N, C-alpha and C positions, 0 to 999 in steps of 0.2 A: 879144501872147503868147496862148496858147490850149492847153488840153488836146488830147492826140492819142488817138484811139480806133481801135483795130483791132478790126474786126468780121468774124468768121469768115474771116479773112485767110489764103491759101495761095498758094504759088507753084511752078509747075514749068517748067523751061528746055526740057522735050519739048512737041511740039504736041499730042499727044494721051496725056496721063498716064492712066495706070490706077490702080494701088495706091498706098499711102503711099511705098512706096520710090521713085516718080517724083517726088517733090515735095522741092525742096529746102527748101522752107518749108513745115511741116506746119500744118494749121488752128491759128489763134492768134485768141484774142479777149481784148484787154487795154485797160485806160485808163492813159495815161501823163499824171499830173496836172501842171496847169500851175505852172511857176515850180520843178520839182524837178529833181534831177541824177540821172541814171540811168547806169549802165553795162550794156553789152551784153557779156557774157564768156562764151568758150566757145573751144575749139580752132578751127584751121584747118579750113574745109569744114563747120561745124556750121550754117551758115545766117545768121549775124549780120549779115554784109555785105550780103546780100540782102533781109533785113528793114530795114536802114537805107537801102538804095537805094529800096525801096517807100515809106518814111515821106518821103524827099526828092523824090520824083516821078521820079527817074532810070529807075524800073523799074514798069511797069503789072503787078498782081498777076495770077495766072491765075483767082482767085476772091476775093470779100470786098470790104470797103471800109475807107478810111482817111478819118477824120473829123478836121478840126481845129475844135475847138469842135463846132457844130453844123452845120459846112460840110462837105459831102463834097468832098474834094479828090481822090479816087482817079484822076480822068482830067485833074487840074490839073498844069501844069507845075512845075517847081523854082521859078521865079520868081514863079509865082501863089501858090504856097504861103508865100512871104515867109519862107524859111529861109536860115541862112548854114551852110556846109560847110566843113570842115578835113580835108583829106585825108593819107593816110600820107606821102606824098612832097610836099614844100612847092611850092606853085604860086605864084610871085612873077614880078615885072616886073622882068628884070635891069637893063633900061635906066633905071629909075626909081630914085629915093632911097628909102630906107627910110620916111621920112615920106610920099613921093608914093604908095608902095604902101599903107600904112594909110589914107591918107585916100581912095584910089580909089572903094571902094565909096559913099562919102559923096558925093563930087564926082559919080559916075555918078547919083546920085538928086537931084541938084541943091541939096544942103544948103547953107546960108549959109558964107561963108568963116571967120567967126569962130567959128561951132559947130565947124567941121571942125577948125580949129586946137586948140581947147580939148580936144575929144575924142581927138584923135590924141595930143595931149601926155599926157593922162590915161592912155590904153591903153599908150603906150610906157613910162611910169613904171611901171606895174604890172607889165609883163612884161620889164622890164631892158632897154628899147632907147633911153632916152632919149639916151644918149651916142653912138648910131650914126645917128640920125635924117638926118643931112646925107650919109651914105655911099651909094653906088650899091650897090644889092644884088647886082650881079654878082660881086663880090669877097668876099662874105662866105661864112662857113662855112655848112656844111648844119644845124648847130644855130642859128644866127642867121636862116636863111631859114625854117626852121621857127616860129621865134618871129614872123617877119613873118606868115607863113600864120595862125598863132593869133590874131594881134593882128587881122589882117583879118576873121577870124571874129566876133570879139568888138566890133569898132568900132562896129557898128550896135546901137542901141537900141530898133529897132522890129520886132525879127524874132519869129516865133512861136516858133523853136527855133533852137538852135545843134547841129550835129551834128558829131562828130569820128570819123573813120575811122582808127584806129590811129595817132594823131597825134605820138606820141612815139618811133616805131621808128628814126627816124634820129637821136635824140637820144642824145649821150653818157649812160651810166648814172648818172653823179654828178649830171648836170642834171635828170633825171626828176623827182626829188622836189621840187626848186625850181619846176619848171614846173607840176607838179600841184597845189602849194601856191597858186601864182599863180592857176591856173583856179580852184581853189575859193574864193579871195578875189573873184575877178571874178563868180563866180556869186552869192556873198552880196550883193555890192553891187548887181548890175543885176538880178538875179532872173530871167534867161533859162531856160526849159527847155532843159536839156542833155541830149543822148544821145552816150555816149562808147564806142566799140566797142574790144574790146581782148581779147586772148588772155591776158593777163597779170593774175592774180588779185590782186597787189599794187596794180597800178595801179586795178583795177575797185573794190577794198575800201577805198582810201584816197581815191578821187575822189568815189564816188558815195553818195547818200542811200539808194538803192534799187539791188539789181543783178539784171539779168536774166540768168539763166544758161540757155544754149541747149545741146543735145545732139542730135545727128544730125537737125538740122532742126526740133526742137521746142522751145518754151520749157517748161523743167522746174521753174522756180521764179523767183519774184520776191520779193525780201525784203532786208531790211538786211543789212549783213555778220554782224551778231549771229545773227539767224535763220538764215541760210545754215550758220553754223558750229555751232550748237546743234540746230537741227531740219530738216537736210536733208530736203527731200520726195523725192528720188531718190538711188540710189546714186551716181549721176555726180556729183551736188552734194556728197555727202560725200566722194568720192574727190578731186574737182576743187579744193575749198575746203581749206586746211590744208597745211601741209608738214612732215611727211609727211601725206597726207590719211588720212581714216577707214579703220579695218580693217573687213573685212567677213567673217565666220564662219559656215558652213553650220550651221543649228541646226533644231531641231524646238521648237515651242513648244506649250504647254498651260497655259492661264490665265496665273499670273505666274511661270511658269518656263520657261527654255529649257534644251534638253538637247543633250548633245555627248559622244558616245562613253561613254555611261554616268554622265556627270557632269551636276549641275544647277546653273544659275546662276539666283539669284532676280532677279525684276524688280520695278519699283517700279509696274507697270501689269499688268492683266489683259486679254491678248489673245485670250480665247477658245481655239477650236482652229484656225488659220489653217492653209489648205492651199495649196500651190504651192512655188515657191521661195522658202525662209524664210532670210533673212539676219539675224544680229544684227550692228549697227553701233556701233563704239565708237572714240573718238579715241585717238591715242598716249598724250594728257595724263592719261586717266583708267583708265590701266591700271597696276597696282603690282607690282614684282617683290617675292618675298617667298620665305622659306626653308621654310616648313611647309605652311600652308593654301592651297588653291587648285589651279588647273589646272596641270599639268605642260608645260613648255616646254623646247625646246632652243635655246640661245642660239648664234647664228650669228655675229653680229658686232657691235661697239660703235663709235659714232662720236661722238668728242667735239668739239662744235661751239662750245664756249666757254660761253654760257649753259645750254646744255642738253646732256644725253647721250642719243642715239638708239641704242635696242637693237632689233636686227633678230632675231627669234626664230620657231621655228616651233612651231605649236600643233597638235599632231595632222598633219593634212595641209596647214594653212593657214598662210601666210607672214604675220607681223604685225609691226608697229612699236610700240615703247614709247618714251615720252618721260620723262625724268627730269630733275631739276634738276643743276645742275652741281656741287653738292658730294654727291650721293648715291653712296654707296660700293657699288659692285657686287661682291659677295661669291662665291667660286666655287660655294657651296651655294644660291645664290638660283636655284632652278630651278622655281618655280611662280610664278603669277601670279593677282591677283584683279582684278576691275572693279568700278568704282563704279557700282552699280546706277542712280543717278539720272541717268547720262549714257549709258546703253543706249539705243539705237534699234533698231526691229525693222521690216524690209522684206519685202514679199511680191511677188514678180516684179518686183523693183528698185523699187518705189514704197513710201514710208513708210505704215506703218499706225499708228493711234493706238489705245492701249488705254484702259481704263477704270482711272482712279486708284484705289488701294487703300491702306489702312493697311499699312505696311511697316516690319517689323523689321529685323534687321541683314540686310543683303545680302551679294553677293560669290558667289564659287563654292564649292560643297561637294561 
């Protein structure tokens, strides 16, 4: 196993790329630590599969290098990189039994029969296939075939990394949680470096120790689920993480005050006098409906989803979402909102800016 380093990596599918817009993967330099579980998260077309294919050796980057440990593997084949891959659609041998499918990567490398048998039994037990080992793959459901594919990816203990490309797409929703749990157990036990590509934030946040968020071909943040939720580095991260995502409100900022339509919102940090496109970001959980003090809103609709109520409202010209506990009574004269100043973020031209901490008295909107 080894760390994976990306050095000034970029890729374009065009023969003569010009500016940034010609690159499916914009320049990135990052180190993926040995033995960690990562998720590559972003919508379709954001570049995550391109990045995964470069790491795996299926694609040679336009520029930059890929290193496994101290070894430059940019020009090395997938086999030379000694990695395992699990793809979106299961790749299994229909004429083989489940046992033979799981054993294939080990037999192909000349492992001893006793070791193969024990390893296959162990993996089958961990992913719930022990009762199906004798069955031919041809007649199995797509769920079970994807379990075989996952098992084949995990059966080797000598790989540098295991790469998963949307591996649960064909799995029924009620089985996804079970398989994610099993993958996490396998990671804890075997300690492989794992990179898991997905567009589903729930999959990413429940599987990974660190999530790599991509947007329009660029890595915009790498962080723990907590860091992505509390301190998004880019407005896309704030929007994409959370359901509903972070609210973004156009404001101007001077020092520790944000200004909107003649109203002032007190902040916990001093941001100086930032210029550009300034947005105040706050998650729905940190907005409180009130009757008197605060900013005026117009309530558009209320959704009761059991454990929470989501209130959609308009603040001046901006649509926002507010989250309230299920027991919160929404009264007709609640037409004002207050923000929790400790959970306000400020963004300039889509990127988070960090202010200087100050002693703060009572916050909110006045």
